[in-house]
N, C-alpha and C positions, 0 to 999 in steps of 0.2 A: 505494500500501499503507499510506503515511503516513495519508492522509486516511481510509483504512478503520479504523487502527488509532487515531486520534483520535477517530472516532466511537463507536466500540467503549468507549473511553474516558468517552468523555460519558454513554453509556450505562451504562456498570458504576459512574459519580460519582453519577447519578441513582437507582440501584437500592441502594445502600449508603445513601442518606440517607433511605429510607422514608418518601418524600413521599405524603401519605395521598389524595390525589389520583391517583395513579398506581398504576392497577391492573394485574395481568397483562396484560388484553388493550390495556390504553394503551400499555404497555412494550413490546408486539410491533409496533403502530403505530409508536411513536415510532422504534423501532431501526430499521423499515424506512424511514421516513422520514429518519432522520439518515445511513443506508446510501446512500439515491438522493442525497441531496444532498452527499454526502462524494464520490460518484462525478463527478456531474455538474461539483463544483467543481475536482475534480481533472482532469477532462477537457475540459473547455471553459473553466475559469476559471483554467489555469494551463497555460504552453505551455515548452516544453524551449529554446526557442530565442531568440534577439534578434528584434526587429523590423526587418522588411527597411529596407534603407537607400531613401529618398527616391527615386521616379522620375525626378524632373527632373535629379537629380543624376546617374544612371545615362546620361540623353541628353546631357547636356553632358559626361561624359567620353568617352560614345562618338563625339561630334563632334570632340573635340581629338583624338582617338587615329585616326580618319578623316582628318581634315587632315594632322597630321604623319606619316602613312603615304603621303599624296599627293604631297609634296615631292619 
């Protein structure tokens, strides 16, 4: 939701500056592009969790746990 709000804010900023090249048709196309980019960045570029630990570390910890339980 924050990404879409940011895209909407950029669109509004562009619209209020009355840029000569920004026709209504181009503004609609730019709005669609901004929303698509915001959606992609928020869903693919950002993750809500931390990175997984290194797999080799998990194997070493599992080997130590197995060795300690077999004694």
